[in-house]
Structure formats: C-alpha cells, structure tokens
N, C-alpha and C positions, 0 to 999 in steps of 0.2 A: 352659448351654453354647452350646445350640441357639440359646437366643432372642437372648444377646449375638452369635453370629456373624451370626443374622438382622438385627437393628438394625445391624451394621456394615456388610452388605451393602446394605442399602435406603440407609444414610445415604452410603456412597460412590458408589453408583450415582445418587443422585437429585442431586450436584451438578453445578453447570455452570460450566463455564469457558469465557470468550469469548478468544480471541485477539485482540489489540489493539497498535497503535503506539504508542500514547499512553505516554511516557516513554522512548520509543527515539530513537536518535540516526540519522537519515536522511540522505541525500546527493542532492541536486538539481543536477545539471549541464546548460548550455546551451551551445549553441554554432550552427554554420553550417556548410552542405554546401561552403561555398568554402574552409573550413579543414579541417586534419587533424586536429584537436585540438578536444576542449570547450573553449572559451572560460571558461566563469564554473564555479567549482566549489567549494560550499559544503555545510556542514554543518547541521543545527539539531536539538535535542532537541523532539520533536513533544509539543502540549501547546494550552493554549487560545491561541487567537489565531492569526494567520498566523506561520509559520516563516520563510519565505523572501519579505522585500520587495525587491525588487531593481529598480535604477534610480531609486531616489527612491520605490518604492513604485508605479510605475507597471506594473511586472508582478511578481504574487505569486502565492505556491502556499501554501495552507492545506492541511494535512494533518490528517484526523481518525481516529476509529476505523473509518469506513467506507468512506473513499477520501480523496480530495482534490478540491480546488477551484483550477486556476490561472485568473487574472483579468488582464486586460489591459485599460489604459484610455488615452485620447489621447495621454497624456504620453510614452508609450514609442516612440521614435525618429518623434515625429509622427503615431503610430497605423501605424507601418509595422514589418513585420520588418525590422532590420537587416540589411545584405549589400551590396545592390545588384545584383547578379549574376543576379537571379531565381532564385536558388537557394530553400532551405528552411531554416528555424530548427529546430535538433533539442532533443529535451527529454529528459532522464533521470531519474528517481526511484528511488533503489537504496539497498541495504543495508537494507531494509525486514524488519527483524527482528520478531517478536512477542514480546511481553512477557505475562508469565504463563503462557502455554502456547504451545507450538511451532506454527507453522502455515507454508503455503505459499498463495500466490495460484495459484487453480485458473480463475477465470475474471473478467473486467471487465464493466462496462457503463459506457457513457459515453454524454454528451449534451453538444452544443457549438454555440456560436452562430457559428462560422467561416467556415460555408458550404462553399463549394468549396475555399477554402482551407486546410482542413483535410486532410492527405495521409496519414491514417494513425496506428494505435498497435498496439502488441506490449506482451507480457509474459513474463516468466520467474517463477519462483518466489519472488522477492524483489526485482524490477525491474519499472519499466514504463517504454516509450520511446514518444514520439511526433513527428512532423514537422508543421509547418505552413509553406506557401507564404508565399513573400514579396507583401505585399500589405496592406492597408486593414485595421487590426486595430483599431478604435476601439472599446470597451467590450465586448468580445468577452469568452466564459467557455467554459471546459471542466470540464466535472464528472465524473469518474470514481468508481464505487463499484466496490470487489473483493470477490470470494467468496473465503472461504479455507478450505481443508481443514485440519483439526486434525490433528496429526501426534502420536500419544500419547507420552508421556513413558515411559521405561524403569519407573517407579515403576507407573505406571498399569498396564503391562501384567505386571508383577509381582503386583500385587493380583488381578487378573483371573486369574491363573494360579493364585496360592493359593485362591482362590475356587471354581476349577472342581475343584481337587485334593481340597478339603473337600468338595466336594459327590458327588464319585466315592468318596471313603472313607466317607461319610457313608450311602451308599447300599448299599456292602457290609457296613457292619455291621447 
C-alpha cells in the first residue's frame, strides 16, 4: 500500500500543466479617443495563424501561447492611425481565459517599433489595453509576452490535502 501511495504521489507531483489560450475565444476591440465607444469589436478562436485581420489585413493581431503580435502596414489608413484630431488609437485584447489549467496575467513584457507614438500599455488578470498616438505607422509591430500565474484547480488542492492527511496518519502509525 505504501508503495502504491508513493508512486501515485510521485506521478501526480511530476505532471506539468501549462496554461494556454490556444483553443480559447478572445475578444479584440479597437477605437479612438475622439469617440466614446470602441469602434471595432470582434472575437476569434485562438489557433494557428492570424486571428484578427482588420482593414483588409493592414492591421493584424496574432495571438499565440506566449502572447500576441500586432502588425501595421502602410495600407492601414495610408500608414496613419485614423481620427484626424491628434488623439490616440485604443486597443484592447480581452476575455483571455486559459485552456487546460486556470491562470491569470501577472506581468507583461513588450517591445515595439512605434517610437514615441506608443503611449503605454496596461493589463488586468485577463485583458491587455494599449494606446498609440496618431502618426505615421508604416510597417510597425508590437509584441507582448505575458507571464501567467497558475491558479490551482480545486481537485489539485484536494489531492494535496489527501496526501498531507495520509502523510500525517502514516507518521502516527
């Protein structure tokens, strides 16, 4: 019995589960500071390839297991963020739920080629928002990698509790 218990604990303790958005439905919204609402609101299932090709593919968002890449080419409004009032374009990727194991975003690392037009980025447990000032955007890219904290599932906690109970009972005997 002790051998079976040890093998079971070792097998359960050695499994590795990775939270991934692959297979999840995410939401991407875009807008402008001149309007009170986000103009574009679409959803897609995360998989291979580009999930959100907007404006004939001139603005794209590709989500993968480690983060996402937003690309802008010159065909997007002549290479300019639309608006015309000197404001900013707003972007939000949300409803990022984690497939296979629960998780939440605890940190992001990003790099971009927008220069001084990039106005900042923020995040919550399951969404990321960023702003880009109006200006020339020909062939620019934003790459965001997220760090995910895994939230233990109730069954995992129950198994841990049973293992600790069995260990305590074993010491008493």
